C-alpha positions in Angstrom: 149.3 97.5 109.0 147.5 98.2 105.8 144.7 96.9 104.6 144.5 98.1 102.2 141.1 97.8 99.1 142.2 94.1 100.4 139.3 94.1 103.4 136.9 95.5 100.6 136.6 92.6 98.0 136.9 92.7 94.8 136.3 97.0 93.4 135.0 95.1 89.8 133.1 92.0 91.1 131.4 94.4 93.8 130.2 97.2 91.0 128.6 94.0 88.8 126.8 92.9 91.1 125.6 96.8 91.8 124.6 96.9 88.0 122.8 93.3 88.1 120.5 94.6 91.3 119.9 98.0 89.2 119.1 96.4 86.4 116.5 93.2 88.8 115.2 96.6 90.4 114.2 97.9 86.8 112.6 95.1 86.1 110.5 94.4 89.3 109.9 97.9 88.9 107.6 96.9 85.4 106.6 93.9 86.4 105.1 95.3 89.5 102.5 97.6 87.4 101.1 94.6 86.2 101.2 92.3 90.0 97.7 93.0 91.6 96.2 92.6 94.8 92.1 93.0 95.4 90.8 94.6 99.5 87.4 93.8 100.1 84.9 96.0 102.3 82.0 94.8 103.8 82.0 91.4 104.3 82.9 91.0 100.8 80.4 93.5 99.2 82.5 96.0 98.2 85.7 94.5 96.2 88.5 96.9 94.5 92.0 95.5 93.2 94.8 97.4 92.8 98.2 97.1 91.2 101.5 97.4 93.2 102.0 101.0 91.6 98.4 101.6 93.3 96.1 101.9 90.2 93.3 101.4 90.5 92.1 98.7 88.3 89.1 96.6 89.0 85.8 97.9 92.0 82.8 96.0 92.3 79.7 96.8 93.6 77.3 94.1 95.4 74.3 95.5 93.6 71.5 95.4 96.8 74.1 98.2 98.6 73.0 100.6 96.2 69.6 102.1 98.6 69.9 106.2 98.0 69.9 105.8 101.9 73.0 104.1 102.0 75.3 106.4 100.3 77.1 106.9 103.0 77.8 103.4 103.9 79.0 102.6 100.3 81.5 105.9 99.9 82.6 104.4 103.7 83.2 101.9 102.8 84.9 102.2 99.2 87.6 104.7 101.2 88.0 101.0 103.1 89.1 99.0 100.1 91.1 101.5 99.0 93.1 101.7 101.8 93.1 98.5 102.4 94.5 97.4 98.4 97.3 100.3 98.7 98.4 98.6 102.2 98.7 95.9 100.3 100.7 96.6 97.2 103.0 98.6 98.7 103.0 96.1 101.0 104.0 93.3 97.9 106.0 96.2 96.6 108.1 95.8 99.5 108.3 92.1 99.7 109.3 92.2 96.2 111.9 94.2 96.2 113.5 93.0 98.9 114.5 89.8 97.5 116.2 91.7 95.1 117.9 93.9 97.8 118.2 91.0 100.2 116.1 93.1 102.8 118.6 96.1 102.6 116.6 99.5 102.4 117.8 101.5 99.9 116.8 105.0 100.4 114.2 105.9 98.0 112.8 102.9 97.4 109.6 101.8 99.2 
């Protein structure tokens, strides 16, 4: 007994769902450029705001850190803040994509 297309549902309906998902994903990709995350290092002495497309929007440094003898510490704090903001933005991007894909991992996306 052959199942034919009956087990796969309506191909036209499936195609419309795929097209909607593609449109939703394109819209979200654009929106991610406007979504931001904020990360701090050194107890808030350094703050980095980054979009969910990993573009740094602002960097704030507590003026008390600008002692010339503390340059290495400042550089280390900047690296920590950038990396944390990047991780947070990737997590947020993946969470937003998951809303569209229903948790299905789509190759080439986050």
